[in-house]
C-alpha positions in Angstrom: 119.1 79.8 34.1 121.0 79.3 30.9 123.3 76.4 30.0 125.9 77.0 27.3 124.7 75.8 23.9 127.6 73.4 23.6 127.0 71.9 27.1 124.7 69.8 29.1 123.7 70.1 32.7 125.3 67.4 34.8 123.3 66.8 38.0 125.0 65.6 41.2 122.3 65.8 43.7 119.3 67.6 45.2 119.9 69.2 48.5 117.2 70.1 51.1 118.3 73.2 53.1 116.9 76.5 54.2 119.9 78.5 52.8 121.9 78.1 49.5 124.7 75.5 50.0 128.1 77.2 50.0 130.1 75.8 47.1 133.2 77.9 47.2 135.3 74.9 48.5 133.4 72.2 46.7 135.4 69.7 44.6 135.6 70.3 40.9 133.2 67.5 39.9 133.4 65.2 36.9 136.1 65.5 34.3 135.7 68.5 32.0 133.0 70.1 34.1 132.9 73.7 35.3 132.6 74.2 39.1 129.4 72.8 40.6 126.8 75.4 41.4 123.6 75.4 43.6 120.4 76.4 41.7 117.3 77.3 43.6 114.4 75.0 42.9 112.1 76.6 45.5 110.7 75.7 48.9 114.0 74.7 50.4 115.4 72.5 47.5 118.6 73.2 45.7 119.9 71.5 42.5 123.6 70.9 42.4 124.8 70.9 38.8 127.7 71.6 36.4 127.8 72.4 32.7 129.7 69.6 30.9 130.9 69.7 27.3 128.7 67.9 24.7 132.0 67.1 22.9 132.6 64.6 25.8 129.2 64.0 27.3 126.9 64.2 24.3 125.2 60.9 23.4 127.3 60.1 20.3 130.5 61.0 22.2 129.6 59.4 25.5 128.9 55.9 24.3 132.4 55.0 23.2 133.8 56.6 26.4 131.7 54.3 28.6 133.9 51.4 27.4 136.9 53.2 29.0 136.6 51.9 32.6 139.4 54.2 33.8 137.5 57.2 32.6 134.2 56.0 34.0 136.0 55.5 37.4 137.3 59.1 37.2 133.7 60.3 36.6 132.5 58.2 39.5 135.1 59.7 41.8 134.3 63.3 40.8 130.5 62.6 41.2 131.0 61.0 44.6 133.3 63.8 45.8 130.7 66.5 45.3 128.0 64.4 47.1 130.4 63.7 50.0 131.3 67.3 50.3 127.7 68.4 50.6 126.8 65.6 52.9 129.7 66.3 55.2 130.0 70.1 55.1 126.3 70.9 55.7 123.5 69.8 57.9 121.3 69.6 54.8 119.7 66.5 53.5 121.4 65.2 50.3 119.6 63.1 47.7 122.4 61.9 45.3 121.6 61.3 41.7 122.8 58.4 39.6 126.0 58.6 37.7 125.6 60.4 34.3 122.3 62.1 35.2 122.2 64.9 32.6 119.7 67.3 31.0 119.9 69.6 28.1 119.7 72.6 30.5 119.5 73.5 34.1 115.9 74.6 33.6 115.0 71.2 32.3 116.7 69.6 35.3 114.8 71.9 37.7 111.5 71.1 35.9 112.2 67.4 36.3 112.8 67.8 40.0 109.7 69.9 40.5 107.6 67.3 38.7 108.9 64.7 41.1 108.7 66.9 44.1 106.5 64.5 46.1 108.8 61.5 45.6 111.9 63.5 46.3 110.4 64.9 49.5 109.6 61.3 50.6 113.2 60.2 49.9 114.5 63.2 51.9 112.4 62.3 54.9 113.6 58.7 54.7 117.4 59.6 54.7 117.3 62.7 56.8 119.8 62.5 59.7 121.3 59.3 58.2 124.3 58.1 56.4 125.1 55.0 54.4 127.5 52.2 55.5 128.4 49.1 53.6 129.7 45.7 54.5 131.4 43.1 52.3 131.9 39.5 53.6 134.3 37.2 51.7 135.2 33.6 52.3 138.8 32.9 53.2 140.5 30.4 50.9 139.9 26.9 52.3 143.2 25.1 52.9 142.7 21.5 52.1 145.2 18.7 51.3 145.3 17.8 47.6 145.2 14.3 46.4 148.7 14.6 45.0 150.0 15.1 48.6 149.6 11.4 49.3 152.7 9.4 48.4 150.5 6.6 47.3 147.5 8.4 45.7 144.2 6.4 45.9 142.8 4.9 42.8 139.3 3.9 41.7 136.6 4.1 44.3 139.0 5.5 47.0 139.9 8.4 44.7 136.3 9.2 44.1 135.5 9.1 47.8 138.4 11.4 48.6 137.2 13.9 46.0 133.7 13.8 47.3 134.9 14.4 50.8 136.8 17.5 49.7 133.8 18.8 47.9 131.6 18.2 50.9 134.0 19.9 53.2 134.1 23.0 50.9 130.3 23.1 50.7 130.0 22.8 54.5 132.5 25.6 55.0 130.5 27.8 52.6 127.2 27.0 54.2 128.6 27.8 57.7 130.1 31.0 56.4 126.8 32.1 54.8 124.9 31.4 58.0 127.4 33.5 60.0 127.2 36.3 57.5 123.4 36.3 57.6 123.5 36.4 61.4 126.0 39.3 61.4 123.6 41.2 58.9 120.7 40.7 61.3 122.7 42.1 64.2 123.9 45.1 62.2 120.4 45.8 60.9 119.2 46.4 64.5 121.2 49.6 64.4 119.9 50.8 61.1 116.8 52.5 59.8 116.9 50.5 56.6 119.1 47.9 55.0 119.6 46.6 51.5 121.3 43.3 50.5 122.7 42.7 47.1 121.5 39.6 45.5 124.0 36.7 45.6 125.2 35.9 42.1 128.1 34.4 40.3 130.8 36.9 39.6 134.1 36.8 37.9 137.1 36.1 40.1 138.2 33.4 42.4 136.5 34.6 45.6 133.2 36.6 45.0 131.6 38.0 48.2 129.1 35.9 50.0 127.3 39.0 51.4 127.2 42.6 50.3 124.9 44.9 52.1 124.2 48.6 52.6 122.7 50.1 55.8 121.0 53.4 56.4 122.3 54.4 59.8 121.2 57.4 61.8 124.2 59.6 62.6 123.3 59.3 66.3 123.6 55.5 65.9 126.9 55.5 64.1 129.0 54.5 67.1 126.7 51.6 68.0 126.7 50.4 64.4 130.5 50.5 64.2 130.8 48.8 67.6 128.6 46.0 66.5 130.7 45.6 63.3 133.8 45.2 65.5 132.0 42.6 67.6 131.0 40.6 64.5 134.4 40.6 62.9 136.0 38.0 65.1 132.9 35.9 65.0 133.0 35.9 61.2 136.7 35.2 61.3 136.0 32.0 63.3 133.6 31.0 60.5 136.3 31.5 57.9 135.2 34.8 56.5 136.6 38.4 56.4 134.4 41.5 57.1 135.1 44.8 55.4 133.2 47.9 56.5 133.0 51.0 54.3 131.5 54.4 54.9 130.0 56.8 55.7 128.6 57.5 52.2 125.7 59.5 50.9 122.5 57.3 50.9 122.8 56.1 47.3 121.0 52.8 47.9 118.1 54.3 49.7 116.9 57.3 47.9 115.8 55.4 44.8 113.8 53.0 46.9 111.7 55.8 48.1 111.4 57.8 44.9 
């Protein structure tokens, strides 16, 4: 299986299926790529890959492009579209690859998959019959009176007490919101085979999420998971937070944990 000498093999995913996946209506893939094709790895595995030009994706040319966030986002959309197509158009098991997974040739990519066959099989067993759903919980802006609202602003010790009261109220609101988010996560996890929580960390912006999580949900449990999310939304709202649900997606967060 040859790859043009001026190209690299861009890999989207590995698919487990008895028959070759039909790619005639597949999305075009990442910018500059030729149409994705399915390559037989053997024993029911198929590598989905496209040749991409080294003039764009070669190491010396790729590094400066990675600073162009709009272009990286375009690559991510093309990568995701191929994975979503395969996950939705077939009953096969899709193990998505990370963004910018490339090899010098399709043969090299197939050799890599064959060398990791045991771990890939384990990942496929883990995500078979499942899809990924995500939640994002954000704190609503806390509306509090400012010290300047008082026609006779406090001074000295009274001023310091008022500022402390405001800080304490904000801290209490955040603690209550986190507790509500954690409780919602526990309820949603009951309907999932696996779950992954992103570590809380300081992020740029005025309102970073207090909880981001991914769930590996069996297709047969999708309705129950979504119903639970609908039940949790008003509970979280009363705690001062908003719930956003996304999906279904290919199981990006769960294949790497098994491999």
